[in-house]
C-alpha positions in Angstrom: 11.9 -0.7 7.8 11.7 1.7 5.0 15.3 2.6 5.4 16.7 -0.9 5.2 15.0 -1.9 1.9 15.8 -0.6 -1.4 12.4 0.4 -2.8 11.8 -0.1 -6.7 8.7 1.9 -6.8 7.3 5.1 -5.2 5.7 4.8 -1.7 2.6 6.5 -0.4 1.8 6.8 3.3 -1.9 7.8 3.8 -4.4 7.7 6.6 -8.0 6.5 6.2 -11.1 6.3 8.3 -12.0 2.8 9.7 -14.7 1.6 12.2 -12.2 1.7 15.1 -10.8 5.1 14.2 -8.1 6.3 11.7 -5.6 3.9 10.4 -2.5 4.2 8.2 -1.8 2.7 5.0 1.2 2.2 2.8 1.0 2.3 -0.9 3.6 0.8 -3.1 3.8 1.6 -6.8 1.5 2.9 -9.6 0.1 -0.1 -11.8 -2.0 -0.2 -14.7 -3.8 -3.5 -13.6 -4.5 -5.3 -10.4 -2.6 -8.2 -11.8 0.6 -6.1 -12.0 0.1 -4.9 -8.4 -0.4 -8.4 -7.1 3.0 -9.5 -9.0 4.9 -6.6 -7.3 4.2 -8.1 -3.9 7.2 -10.3 -4.5 9.3 -7.1 -4.3 8.2 -6.3 -0.7 10.5 -7.1 2.2 9.3 -10.2 4.2 7.9 -8.1 7.0 5.4 -6.4 4.7 4.7 -9.2 2.4 3.8 -11.3 5.5 0.8 -8.9 6.2 -0.7 -10.0 3.0 -1.2 -6.9 1.1 -3.8 -6.6 -1.7 -4.3 -4.0 -4.5 -6.5 -1.1 -4.0 -7.5 1.6 -6.7 -6.7 5.1 -5.2 -10.2 6.0 -6.5 -11.5 3.3 -4.0 -10.0 4.9 -0.9 -10.1 8.5 -1.9 -13.3 9.2 0.0 -12.0 7.6 3.2 -8.8 9.8 3.4 -8.5 11.8 6.5 -6.3 14.7 7.7 
């Protein structure tokens, strides 16, 4: 999917710990405010937008990052 879409912002692929085991996350863009991140959801392809993404501060997930 990443190759078929022209991305307007940087992407970040990361892995975090979750109750059922590690999961992968996909970050899209760097924003100064959560409202700007929410508005940027309109830029996502339908397959990703349909998963109802929400903004997260990197500081909020930093302690959950895994190798």
